[in-house]
C-alpha positions, 0 to 999 in steps of 0.5 A: 557124624559129629566126629567128637565124643563130646558132640555125641553127648551134646546132641544126645542132650540137645535132642532130649531136651527139645522131647520135653514139654514144659507143662508135663514139669510144671512150667508155664508155657509162656506166649513169648517161647521160641523153642520147642520142650526146655530151655537150657537155663530151665534144664540146668536148674532142674538139674542143680547146675549152673547155666553155664556148666549145662551150656558148655556140655551142649556145645561140645566143649571140654566138659567131663560131667559126673555121674552125678550129675548125669543122673540128675539131668537124667531125672530132670529129662525125665529119661527111661531106664535105655536112655540112662544107660545110654546117657552114662555111656556117653559120658563114660566115653566123654571121660575116657582119653581116646588114645586108650581105647584097644579095639579087637576083632569081634569073633564068632566062636566055633563052638556057636558056628556049631550050635547055629548049624544045630539050631531048627530056627533061625538065628544068625550072629550080628556084631556090634555094629551090626555086620552079620558075622554067621548064619544058619539056613533058615536065617539065610533064606528069610533074610533074602539070600545071604550066602549071595550077598558080598561080605562088605555088604552083609549088614543089617541097616544097609539092608534096610536103607541100601536096598530099595524093596525093603519098604515093600518086602518089610511090612514093618520097616520103620519099626526095624529101621528104628530098631537098628539104629538104636542098637547101633547108638549104643556101639556109638556110645562105647566107642564113637571114633570106631572106624567101622562105626564112621565108615557106616554111618558116613555110607548110610548119610550120603546114600540112604536118604532116610537114614540121617533124620532117623539118625539124628533123633538119637533114639535109644531102644536096647532091646533084647526082644522083639517080634518080625515080619518075614515075607518069604516068596516060598514060605509066605508071611510070617510074624516071628519073635526074637531074642539076643544073647550077647556072646563074650567080648568087649564088645562082643558079637551078638547071637539073634534066634527067632521062634513061633508059637508052637503049632501056629500057622507061622510055625507050619510056614517055618516048618514048611520052610525048613523042609524045602531048605532041606530038599535043596543043595546045602548052602555054608550054612552058619559060615563065619564072615569075614568083618572089617573092623 
């Protein structure tokens, strides 16, 4: 990953500029156009800033654009709400001196671990860098037996990109990969110099052949709910809805809870899996996992 906060902002703007079709903004494509998307000078004009100023931003130089400038760029690029929030997070990171950042260890409260143990559906807690910090028995089984995975390897992005069987086991592999990358992008915007972020992105860039291309797209999807398909070797295929509940802390971990529509075939399969697990020797459900921060 580009090593500085300014480069993170520059890369995001470049990818969004290349995505815009000039014709959508009333600009003539022209036969001599050599770039995909908007030219720098066109975006600068639409945002009401000088070409030189915008060029310095895209070059990752020491420029600290104000919220007013970022809003103008977001409008010119027709960014979504999630992308606009992400742009402002990147801008705040650029304006914040790196030396003032105080990092704290993400912690799962005892009360949350007890809650996981009492929940009837699958649930787990993810760190801001998608390390699995805690889970209950149902989630552990659906995600391939989390208890048997070494603590340092319990990360959902590592599972998606480094497990060769992931595309076969996860039928919505690409959608899930993009979804999780969008969540990691949010963490990168708030603290792009975080050692855990750099470690994870570095490992996936080297060992995960499909990761660099998707990461370079700078897609932002700060989703709080969604749907995931599981293929369990005993319970079969099931489609579950998930909701994210942020826990206290800045940054703080997130509780992810999975549910099925009551009375549906997915609900019946989930209940069957819960019954199966209840008859097996109980693992340490909802245990807390030490995370490398």
